[in-house]
Backbone bond lengths (Angstrom), bond angles and torsions (degrees), N, CA, C in turn:
res aa  C-N    CA-C-N  psi(-1)  N-CA   C-N-CA  omega(-1)  CA-C   N-CA-C  phi
1 M - - - 1.448 - - 1.525 109.00 -
2 V 1.304 117.12 139.24 1.459 122.45 -178.77 1.524 108.53 -116.83
3 F 1.318 115.81 134.08 1.456 121.42 178.11 1.514 109.04 -113.17
4 Y 1.321 116.40 140.70 1.449 120.96 178.60 1.516 110.31 -119.85
5 F 1.308 115.08 140.33 1.465 122.86 170.02 1.509 104.31 -115.36
6 G 1.321 117.02 101.28 1.462 120.16 -171.06 1.515 108.22 65.65
7 N 1.323 116.91 -126.00 1.467 121.63 177.77 1.513 112.71 -95.44
8 V 1.333 117.72 3.61 1.461 120.15 -176.14 1.516 109.99 -101.62
9 C 1.314 115.62 123.87 1.460 122.56 177.35 1.523 108.63 -73.41
10 Y 1.324 117.84 155.58 1.462 121.62 -177.94 1.517 112.75 -55.61
11 N 1.326 118.35 -24.66 1.465 120.24 179.86 1.526 111.82 -96.61
12 G 1.334 117.39 13.00 1.457 121.21 172.78 1.513 116.33 92.87
13 H 1.322 119.09 -4.42 1.460 121.06 179.98 1.524 109.72 -77.31
14 I 1.312 115.70 144.08 1.459 121.41 178.21 1.521 108.44 -89.87
15 R 1.334 115.89 128.44 1.455 121.33 -178.86 1.523 109.19 -79.85
16 G 1.341 115.60 119.75 1.457 121.20 172.29 1.522 114.42 70.34
17 E 1.307 118.61 15.34 1.449 120.31 179.99 1.517 109.60 -137.91
18 D 1.291 115.53 152.34 1.456 121.20 175.05 1.526 108.09 -87.58
19 M 1.328 116.92 135.30 1.463 121.05 -178.58 1.525 111.78 -57.17
20 Q 1.326 117.89 -29.51 1.459 120.01 -178.44 1.520 111.95 -67.33
21 N 1.318 118.10 -18.56 1.458 121.42 179.47 1.518 112.57 -87.21
22 K 1.325 117.62 -4.23 1.460 121.19 -178.93 1.519 109.96 -79.99
23 K 1.343 116.17 159.49 1.458 121.45 178.29 1.520 110.88 -62.45
24 S 1.307 115.27 147.20 1.459 120.84 174.97 1.522 109.07 -71.81
25 F 1.317 114.53 158.07 1.457 120.73 175.08 1.519 106.99 -70.21
26 I 1.323 116.22 117.34 1.459 120.45 -178.31 1.520 108.34 -120.38
27 A 1.319 114.92 121.04 1.463 121.44 175.77 1.520 106.97 -152.88
28 S 1.306 115.95 161.81 1.462 119.04 177.18 1.529 108.57 -65.58
29 E 1.305 116.33 160.15 1.469 120.12 178.02 1.524 110.41 -58.74
30 K 1.319 117.12 -38.70 1.467 121.63 179.23 1.534 110.11 -61.87
31 D 1.337 116.52 -45.55 1.466 120.82 -179.70 1.524 111.05 -66.50
32 K 1.351 117.10 -42.64 1.461 120.04 178.66 1.525 110.81 -59.79
33 K 1.326 116.81 -43.89 1.468 120.36 178.70 1.524 110.61 -61.83
34 Y 1.337 116.16 -39.56 1.463 120.25 178.58 1.529 110.68 -63.24
35 F 1.335 116.94 -47.66 1.469 120.74 -178.82 1.527 110.66 -62.31
36 I 1.323 116.78 -44.43 1.464 120.35 179.84 1.525 110.40 -63.75
37 R 1.328 117.13 -41.00 1.458 120.52 178.29 1.519 110.84 -61.84
38 R 1.328 116.16 -45.64 1.473 120.27 179.24 1.527 110.55 -61.01
39 L 1.319 118.10 -43.86 1.458 121.21 -179.51 1.524 111.79 -67.31
40 N 1.326 117.00 -34.03 1.465 119.69 174.69 1.525 110.89 -65.45
41 I 1.321 117.09 -39.48 1.463 120.82 176.76 1.529 109.80 -62.78
42 I 1.340 116.24 -43.98 1.467 120.75 178.00 1.525 110.41 -60.62
43 G 1.328 116.88 -41.50 1.465 120.57 176.51 1.522 111.12 -59.47
44 G 1.323 116.77 -39.65 1.457 120.81 176.63 1.518 111.94 -65.30
45 Q 1.335 115.75 -37.63 1.468 119.80 177.17 1.529 110.55 -63.14
46 I 1.320 116.77 -40.65 1.469 120.66 178.83 1.523 109.89 -62.75
47 Q 1.321 116.36 -45.20 1.465 119.72 178.09 1.531 110.61 -60.98
48 G 1.341 116.01 -37.77 1.458 119.85 178.21 1.521 112.13 -63.71
49 V 1.323 116.98 -40.98 1.470 120.80 178.41 1.534 109.50 -66.12
50 N 1.327 117.37 -41.57 1.472 119.99 176.39 1.526 110.46 -56.89
51 K 1.318 116.43 -45.59 1.460 120.96 -179.07 1.532 110.56 -64.17
52 M 1.342 116.49 -39.99 1.467 120.36 178.68 1.530 110.57 -59.69
53 I 1.325 116.12 -41.66 1.468 120.21 179.97 1.529 109.93 -67.97
54 E 1.329 116.26 -42.82 1.471 119.12 177.45 1.528 111.16 -59.81
55 E 1.327 116.75 -36.77 1.470 121.84 -179.56 1.526 112.72 -82.22
56 E 1.335 115.37 0.74 1.468 122.31 179.80 1.526 112.62 57.50
57 R 1.331 115.20 45.39 1.461 120.78 175.61 1.518 108.55 -70.02
58 S 1.310 116.73 167.06 1.470 120.70 -175.27 1.531 111.17 -66.87
59 Y 1.342 114.36 153.94 1.468 120.11 176.20 1.521 110.34 -57.24
60 E 1.318 116.17 -41.18 1.467 120.34 -178.15 1.526 111.04 -58.84
61 E 1.331 117.16 -46.42 1.463 120.65 179.97 1.532 111.12 -63.17
62 V 1.318 116.12 -42.97 1.467 120.57 -179.67 1.524 110.17 -64.46
63 L 1.325 116.82 -44.93 1.464 120.22 -178.62 1.523 111.95 -65.99
64 I 1.320 117.40 -35.97 1.468 120.32 176.46 1.529 109.83 -62.16
65 Q 1.326 116.44 -43.97 1.460 119.87 179.31 1.528 111.88 -67.58
66 L 1.327 117.09 -35.59 1.472 120.07 176.49 1.526 111.04 -66.08
67 A 1.332 117.05 -36.83 1.466 120.27 176.89 1.529 110.15 -64.72
68 A 1.329 116.51 -41.50 1.465 120.15 177.62 1.524 110.80 -64.46
69 L 1.317 116.23 -40.43 1.462 121.86 178.52 1.529 110.82 -62.73
70 T 1.320 116.43 -44.92 1.469 121.41 178.69 1.526 110.50 -60.64
71 S 1.322 116.40 -43.88 1.460 120.66 179.19 1.527 111.21 -62.70
72 S 1.323 116.89 -42.65 1.466 121.20 178.82 1.524 111.20 -61.49
73 L 1.316 116.00 -42.69 1.458 120.93 -179.72 1.533 111.15 -65.09
74 K 1.339 116.53 -44.48 1.471 120.00 178.95 1.529 111.07 -63.33
75 T 1.328 116.67 -42.55 1.458 120.11 -179.89 1.520 110.77 -62.86
76 T 1.323 117.63 -42.99 1.462 121.17 178.89 1.523 110.48 -64.51
77 G 1.328 117.13 -41.36 1.464 120.26 176.58 1.515 112.05 -61.21
78 R 1.334 116.56 -42.83 1.471 120.43 177.27 1.520 110.79 -61.75
79 N 1.336 116.47 -42.35 1.465 119.76 -179.60 1.522 111.38 -63.16
80 I 1.327 116.73 -40.45 1.461 120.01 178.15 1.528 110.28 -66.34
81 L 1.335 117.53 -41.74 1.464 120.68 177.71 1.529 110.80 -62.89
82 E 1.315 117.27 -44.75 1.466 120.65 178.40 1.520 110.78 -59.03
83 N 1.331 116.58 -42.29 1.455 121.00 178.58 1.520 110.31 -62.82
84 Y 1.329 116.40 -44.92 1.466 120.79 178.92 1.526 110.53 -60.38
85 M 1.328 115.82 -48.72 1.463 119.17 -176.89 1.523 111.52 -64.47
86 A 1.307 116.89 -41.64 1.457 120.10 -178.99 1.527 111.93 -66.21
87 N 1.332 116.95 -29.70 1.463 120.18 -175.85 1.516 115.17 -101.37
88 N 1.341 118.44 -15.13 1.459 119.46 -172.42 1.514 115.55 -124.17
89 I 1.308 118.81 -17.01 1.463 120.23 179.54 1.523 108.06 -74.95
90 K 1.317 115.06 127.18 1.462 120.41 -177.32 1.528 110.62 -87.21
91 T 1.318 115.47 85.40 1.455 120.61 174.67 1.518 107.90 -151.84
92 S 1.287 115.74 146.23 1.457 119.47 176.41 1.528 110.40 -90.25
93 N 1.334 115.76 -5.93 1.455 120.87 -177.32 1.525 109.87 -94.87
94 K 1.328 116.55 96.74 1.469 121.86 -179.34 1.520 111.40 -63.76
95 K 1.336 117.22 -25.75 1.460 120.40 178.56 1.529 110.31 -63.85
96 E 1.343 117.27 -38.28 1.460 120.98 177.20 1.523 110.91 -61.36
97 I 1.324 116.65 -40.95 1.458 120.49 178.60 1.522 109.80 -63.73
98 E 1.331 117.37 -46.85 1.468 121.43 179.46 1.528 110.84 -60.20
99 E 1.330 117.77 -40.41 1.464 121.26 178.77 1.525 110.99 -64.81
100 A 1.337 117.10 -40.80 1.459 120.17 179.00 1.523 111.18 -66.16
101 I 1.332 117.16 -40.31 1.458 120.79 177.81 1.518 110.18 -64.76
102 N 1.322 117.44 -43.37 1.466 121.15 179.07 1.516 111.10 -62.37
103 L 1.320 117.47 -40.58 1.457 121.29 177.94 1.531 110.13 -62.84
104 F 1.321 116.34 -45.77 1.460 120.52 178.14 1.532 110.46 -58.36
105 N 1.327 116.31 -45.77 1.466 120.59 -179.17 1.534 112.06 -60.65
106 K 1.312 116.73 -34.34 1.464 119.97 177.51 1.530 111.34 -69.44
107 L 1.328 116.13 -34.00 1.455 120.74 -176.75 1.525 112.86 -78.50
108 V 1.315 116.90 -27.17 1.476 119.97 -176.27 1.508 110.95 -89.11
């Protein structure tokens, strides 16, 4: 079963459009640096989990780190979505944007 949110399939594919025709990622330099830093930290967490498995650490320790990794990834995704909505949604009503972000946060 495939689910769509607008033209975006649940696995990130664009329905009926070429990805090259989509808008570029636009954020302030400060925000871009923040997102890249967060993703680098997440990459380090992944490497840490790999090392834990190689060292045959306990399942509990590995699962705790995977839960932290999942949380970091979700938080970074929310931050990127909030940035997108704040900068690209065409509305003068900031309350609508805040409500949409809050709804998204409840769903994720």
